[in-house]
C-alpha positions in Angstrom: 57.6 109.9 96.5 55.5 112.4 94.5 57.0 114.6 91.7 53.8 116.0 90.2 50.4 117.1 91.5 47.6 116.6 88.9 44.4 118.5 89.6 40.9 118.0 88.4 39.5 121.4 87.6 35.8 121.6 88.3 35.1 121.1 92.0 38.8 121.2 93.0 40.2 124.4 91.5 37.0 126.3 90.5 33.8 126.0 92.5 31.7 125.2 89.4 29.9 121.9 89.7 26.8 123.3 91.3 26.6 126.1 88.8 27.2 123.9 85.7 24.6 121.4 87.1 21.9 124.1 87.1 22.4 124.8 83.4 22.8 121.1 82.5 19.6 120.1 84.3 17.6 122.7 82.5 19.0 121.5 79.2 18.4 117.8 80.0 14.8 118.5 81.0 14.3 120.1 77.6 15.4 116.8 75.9 13.1 114.7 78.1 15.1 113.6 81.1 13.4 114.6 84.4 16.4 115.6 86.5 17.4 118.4 88.9 20.9 119.9 89.6 21.7 117.4 92.4 20.8 114.6 90.0 23.2 115.9 87.4 25.9 116.1 90.1 25.2 112.5 91.3 25.0 110.9 87.9 27.1 112.9 85.5 30.0 114.6 87.4 33.3 113.9 85.6 31.6 112.5 82.5 32.6 113.8 79.1 30.1 115.1 76.6 30.6 112.1 74.4 29.8 109.7 77.3 26.9 111.8 78.4 25.2 111.5 74.9 25.8 107.7 75.0 24.1 107.5 78.5 21.2 109.7 77.4 20.6 107.6 74.2 20.5 104.4 76.4 18.1 106.0 78.8 15.8 107.9 76.4 16.0 105.4 73.5 17.0 108.1 71.0 20.0 110.1 70.0 19.7 113.6 71.4 23.1 114.9 70.5 21.6 117.2 67.9 18.9 118.6 70.0 18.8 122.4 69.9 18.8 122.6 73.7 22.5 121.7 73.6 23.3 124.6 71.2 23.1 127.1 74.1 24.4 124.9 76.9 27.9 126.6 76.9 26.3 130.0 76.8 24.0 129.1 79.7 27.0 127.8 81.7 29.2 130.8 80.9 26.4 133.2 81.8 26.2 131.6 85.3 30.0 131.5 85.6 30.2 135.2 84.7 27.8 136.1 87.5 28.7 133.6 90.2 31.9 131.5 89.6 34.6 131.7 92.2 37.8 129.7 92.9 37.4 127.0 95.5 37.9 128.6 98.9 41.5 128.6 99.9 42.9 127.2 96.6 45.0 130.3 95.8 46.7 130.1 99.2 47.2 126.3 98.9 48.7 126.7 95.4 51.1 129.4 96.7 52.3 127.1 99.5 52.8 124.3 97.1 54.5 126.5 94.5 57.7 124.4 94.7 55.8 121.4 93.2 55.2 120.8 89.5 51.5 120.8 88.7 49.1 120.0 85.8 45.4 119.7 85.2 43.6 116.6 83.9 40.0 117.4 83.2 36.9 115.9 81.6 35.9 119.4 80.4 36.6 121.1 77.1 39.5 123.5 76.6 37.0 126.3 76.1 35.3 125.6 79.4 38.6 125.3 81.2 40.1 128.5 79.8 37.0 130.4 80.7 36.7 129.1 84.2 40.3 129.3 85.1 40.7 132.8 83.6 37.6 134.1 85.4 39.1 132.9 88.8 42.6 134.1 88.2 44.1 130.6 87.9 44.8 130.2 84.1 48.3 131.8 84.1 49.5 129.3 86.7 48.5 126.3 84.6 48.8 127.5 81.0 50.6 124.9 78.9 50.0 122.2 81.5 46.3 121.5 80.9 44.9 118.2 79.5 41.3 118.0 78.5 39.2 115.0 77.5 39.3 116.5 74.0 43.0 115.5 73.9 42.5 111.8 74.4 40.4 108.9 73.1 38.6 108.2 76.3 37.4 110.4 79.2 37.3 109.5 82.9 37.0 106.8 84.3 39.6 105.7 81.8 43.1 106.8 82.8 43.9 108.6 79.5 43.8 112.2 80.7 45.9 111.4 83.7 48.5 109.5 81.7 48.6 112.3 79.1 49.2 114.9 81.9 52.1 112.7 83.3 53.6 112.4 79.9 53.3 116.1 79.3 55.1 116.8 82.5 57.7 114.0 81.9 56.7 112.2 85.1 56.2 108.5 85.9 52.5 107.8 86.8 53.4 106.2 90.1 55.1 109.5 91.2 51.9 111.5 90.6 49.3 112.6 93.1 45.8 113.4 91.8 43.3 115.8 93.6 39.8 114.7 92.6 36.2 115.4 93.7 34.4 112.7 91.7 34.3 108.9 91.9 34.7 108.7 88.1 37.8 110.8 88.2 39.2 108.8 91.1 38.7 105.6 89.2 40.7 107.0 86.3 43.5 108.1 88.6 43.7 104.6 90.1 43.6 103.0 86.7 46.6 105.2 85.8 48.5 103.9 88.8 48.5 107.2 90.6 48.0 108.2 94.2 44.7 110.1 94.9 43.4 112.5 97.5 39.6 113.1 97.5 38.2 116.6 98.0 34.7 117.4 99.3 35.0 121.1 100.1 33.4 122.7 97.1 29.8 123.9 97.3 28.4 120.6 95.9 30.3 118.5 98.5 29.0 117.0 101.7 28.4 113.6 103.3 27.0 112.0 100.2 30.1 112.9 98.1 32.3 111.9 101.0 30.8 108.4 101.0 31.0 108.1 97.2 34.7 109.0 97.3 35.4 106.8 100.3 34.1 103.8 98.3 37.0 104.4 95.8 39.6 104.0 98.5 41.6 107.2 98.2 44.7 107.9 100.2 42.6 110.3 102.2 39.7 112.7 101.9 39.8 116.4 102.9 37.2 119.2 103.0 39.1 122.5 102.9 42.0 123.5 100.7 43.9 125.1 103.6 44.5 121.5 104.8 46.2 120.4 101.6 49.8 121.6 102.1 50.1 119.9 105.5 48.5 116.7 104.2 50.8 116.7 101.3 53.8 117.2 103.5 52.8 114.3 105.7 52.1 112.1 102.7 55.6 112.7 101.3 57.3 111.7 104.5 
């Protein structure tokens, strides 16, 4: 039985991963890491800012957290979001069909990022007061903390939660929390490579368009 659906935000609700990756790759090149947008998606999707700086220090041999390139990263991301960000195709319709189900968000992003992206795509009002960010917990994904906090917020046992995730790191966190998990590959950054990465994490299933979700959820609950 499932009493709560917990959504990852970027790449599941808002089609943002490919847009954020462009800005992040530009920033990372400025600090000395040769990487493109696809590399950012493959290596850092679902990672918190704290964990990113740890990974960069290990790779570059120096602390780059104070580099001025990061001072404008949010502005770069939001400039792209303002021009191009959209909700994941079909997500408004899927949410309407699943309106009878309690829902929450568990994300590795900051509250500032989440509010901007969800507001821009007309989704914030649906989730206001039910959003957990990595800023709210000690450890980001792949630790289970954000998922467990979301379940606690919604007064639901972890084993009665279903997570919608688009990243292996997030899926690992959902499983560590003792939750069921559907993998999603239908955002712009999805494809065969992401499908394989998610399949390696043994989700309940993987789907590639949000119009499929209500039917898949109904079958899963039977």
